Structures are given as structure tokens and as C-alpha cells.
C-alpha positions in Angstrom: 0.0 0.0 0.0 3.0 2.2 0.5 3.7 2.3 -3.2 0.2 3.8 -3.8 0.7 6.4 -1.1 3.9 7.5 -2.8 2.1 7.9 -6.1 -0.7 9.8 -4.4 1.7 12.1 -2.7 3.3 12.9 -6.0 -0.2 13.5 -7.5 -1.2 15.9 -4.7 2.0 17.9 -5.1 1.4 18.3 -8.8 -2.2 19.4 -8.1 -1.1 22.0 -5.6 1.6 23.2 -7.9 -1.0 24.0 -10.6 -3.6 25.3 -8.1 -5.9 22.3 -8.5 -7.8 20.5 -5.6 -6.6 16.9 -5.4 -9.2 14.1 -5.0 -9.0 12.0 -1.8 -6.9 8.8 -1.6 -9.8 6.5 -2.0 -11.0 8.1 -5.2 -7.4 8.2 -6.4 -7.1 4.5 -6.0 -10.4 3.9 -7.8 -9.3 6.1 -10.7 -6.2 4.1 -11.4 -6.2 2.0 -14.6 -5.5 -1.8 -14.6 -2.1 -1.0 -16.2 -1.3 1.5 -13.5 -2.3 -1.0 -10.7 -0.3 -3.7 -12.4 2.8 -1.5 -12.6 2.5 -0.5 -8.9 2.1 -4.1 -7.9 5.0 -5.3 -10.0 7.2 -2.5 -8.5 6.2 -3.5 -5.0 7.0 -7.2 -5.6 10.4 -6.3 -7.2 11.2 -4.0 -4.3 10.7 -6.9 -1.9 13.0 -9.0 -4.0 10.4 -11.6 -4.9 9.8 -13.1 -8.3 6.7 -11.5 -9.8 5.6 -14.8 -11.5 5.0 -16.6 -8.2 
């Protein structure tokens, strides 16, 4: 879940930089595409040193 939080923090900073109101974390997660979710999950697995195929 930490990987999602890192992405959300980056998103919030970008919104604030451009004067936009960020959505909350729950809506952020719901708005992620399957491709984005898969990328986050793969990164989390690789970060833990596990083989993604298992």
C-alpha cells in the first residue's frame, strides 16, 4: 500500500503546484487503470526481492 501512497503524494504535489484541488486517496485508487495498478504491484514485488511470477 505504501507504493500507492507515494504515487498519491506525487499527484497531490502536482495538483497543488497547478492550483488544483486533489481528490482524496480512496478516489485516487479507484481512478487508477489496470495498467497502473499492475505497474504499482510489480514494482512492490520487485522492491521486496520476490519473483513476480510466483
